[in-house]
C-alpha positions in Angstrom: 10.0 7.3 -34.3 10.9 10.1 -36.7 14.3 10.3 -35.3 14.9 6.6 -35.6 13.6 6.6 -39.2 15.9 9.4 -40.1 18.9 7.2 -39.3 18.2 4.8 -42.2 15.9 4.0 -45.1 12.5 5.4 -45.3 9.9 3.0 -43.9 6.7 3.1 -41.9 6.8 2.9 -38.1 5.4 -0.6 -38.2 8.1 -1.8 -40.7 10.8 -0.2 -38.5 9.5 -1.9 -35.4 9.3 -5.3 -37.2 12.9 -4.9 -38.4 14.0 -3.8 -34.9 12.3 -6.9 -33.4 14.1 -9.1 -35.8 17.5 -7.5 -34.9 16.7 -7.9 -31.2 15.9 -11.6 -31.7 19.1 -12.1 -33.7 17.1 -12.9 -36.9 18.6 -10.3 -39.2 16.4 -7.3 -40.0 16.7 -4.6 -42.5 18.1 -1.7 -40.4 21.0 0.6 -41.0 24.0 0.2 -38.7 23.0 3.4 -36.9 19.4 2.1 -36.4 20.6 -1.3 -35.2 22.3 0.4 -32.2 18.8 1.6 -31.2 16.8 -1.6 -31.9 15.5 -2.0 -28.4 14.7 1.7 -28.1 12.8 1.5 -31.4 10.7 -1.3 -30.1 9.9 0.5 -26.9 9.0 3.7 -28.6 6.8 1.9 -31.1 5.0 0.0 -28.3 4.5 3.2 -26.3 3.1 5.0 -29.4 0.6 2.2 -29.9 -0.5 2.4 -26.3 -1.0 6.1 -26.5 -3.0 5.8 -29.7 -5.2 3.2 -28.1 -5.8 5.4 -25.0 -6.7 8.4 -27.2 -9.2 6.3 -29.2 -10.7 4.9 -26.0 -11.2 8.2 -24.3 -12.2 10.0 -27.5 -15.3 7.7 -27.6 -16.5 9.2 -24.4 -15.4 6.3 -22.1 -15.1 7.8 -18.7 -11.7 7.8 -17.1 -11.2 5.4 -14.3 -11.9 6.8 -10.8 -9.0 8.4 -9.0 -7.6 6.3 -6.2 -7.8 8.2 -2.9 -5.0 7.8 -0.4 
Protein backbone atom coordinates (compact mmCIF):
# COMPACT_ATOMS: atom_id res chain seq x y z
CA UNK A 1 0.00 0.00 0.00
CA UNK A 2 2.92 2.34 0.66
CA UNK A 3 4.00 1.98 -2.96
CA UNK A 4 0.54 2.80 -4.29
CA UNK A 5 0.26 5.78 -1.92
CA UNK A 6 3.62 7.06 -3.11
CA UNK A 7 2.21 7.42 -6.63
CA UNK A 8 -0.19 10.20 -5.65
CA UNK A 9 -1.55 12.37 -2.86
CA UNK A 10 -1.05 11.41 0.76
CA UNK A 11 -4.12 9.51 2.05
CA UNK A 12 -4.86 6.62 4.35
CA UNK A 13 -5.03 3.04 3.11
CA UNK A 14 -8.81 3.11 3.53
CA UNK A 15 -9.18 6.36 1.56
CA UNK A 16 -6.98 4.95 -1.19
CA UNK A 17 -9.06 1.76 -1.36
CA UNK A 18 -12.34 3.70 -1.46
CA UNK A 19 -11.07 5.87 -4.30
CA UNK A 20 -9.74 2.82 -6.15
CA UNK A 21 -13.14 1.13 -5.82
CA UNK A 22 -14.81 4.22 -7.27
CA UNK A 23 -12.40 4.16 -10.22
CA UNK A 24 -13.02 0.44 -10.83
CA UNK A 25 -16.78 1.04 -10.76
CA UNK A 26 -16.46 3.98 -13.17
CA UNK A 27 -17.70 6.48 -10.58
CA UNK A 28 -14.72 8.82 -10.60
CA UNK A 29 -12.48 8.65 -7.59
CA UNK A 30 -9.68 10.90 -6.46
CA UNK A 31 -6.58 9.06 -7.69
CA UNK A 32 -3.61 10.31 -9.64
CA UNK A 33 -3.20 9.08 -13.20
CA UNK A 34 -0.44 6.75 -12.01
CA UNK A 35 -2.64 5.33 -9.23
CA UNK A 36 -5.60 4.84 -11.56
CA UNK A 37 -3.57 2.33 -13.58
CA UNK A 38 -3.33 0.20 -10.42
CA UNK A 39 -6.89 0.63 -9.11
CA UNK A 40 -7.72 -3.09 -9.13
CA UNK A 41 -4.33 -3.96 -7.60
CA UNK A 42 -4.89 -1.37 -4.87
CA UNK A 43 -8.24 -2.96 -4.00
CA UNK A 44 -6.73 -6.44 -3.91
CA UNK A 45 -3.81 -5.33 -1.74
CA UNK A 46 -6.12 -3.54 0.68
CA UNK A 47 -8.44 -6.54 1.00
CA UNK A 48 -5.47 -8.82 1.62
CA UNK A 49 -4.07 -6.48 4.29
CA UNK A 50 -7.46 -6.49 6.07
CA UNK A 51 -7.61 -10.30 5.97
CA UNK A 52 -4.08 -10.59 7.35
CA UNK A 53 -4.85 -8.13 10.15
CA UNK A 54 -7.99 -10.06 11.06
CA UNK A 55 -6.02 -13.31 11.14
CA UNK A 56 -3.37 -11.78 13.37
CA UNK A 57 -6.02 -10.51 15.78
CA UNK A 58 -7.80 -13.85 15.85
CA UNK A 59 -4.70 -15.88 16.60
CA UNK A 60 -3.24 -13.31 18.98
CA UNK A 61 -6.26 -13.91 21.23
CA UNK A 62 -5.15 -17.49 21.67
CA UNK A 63 -7.67 -19.04 19.31
CA UNK A 64 -6.21 -22.36 18.31
CA UNK A 65 -5.32 -22.86 14.69
CA UNK A 66 -7.60 -25.18 12.76
CA UNK A 67 -6.39 -28.80 12.68
CA UNK A 68 -4.15 -29.80 9.80
CA UNK A 69 -5.82 -31.89 7.14
CA UNK A 70 -4.10 -35.22 6.72
CA UNK A 71 -3.84 -36.69 3.26
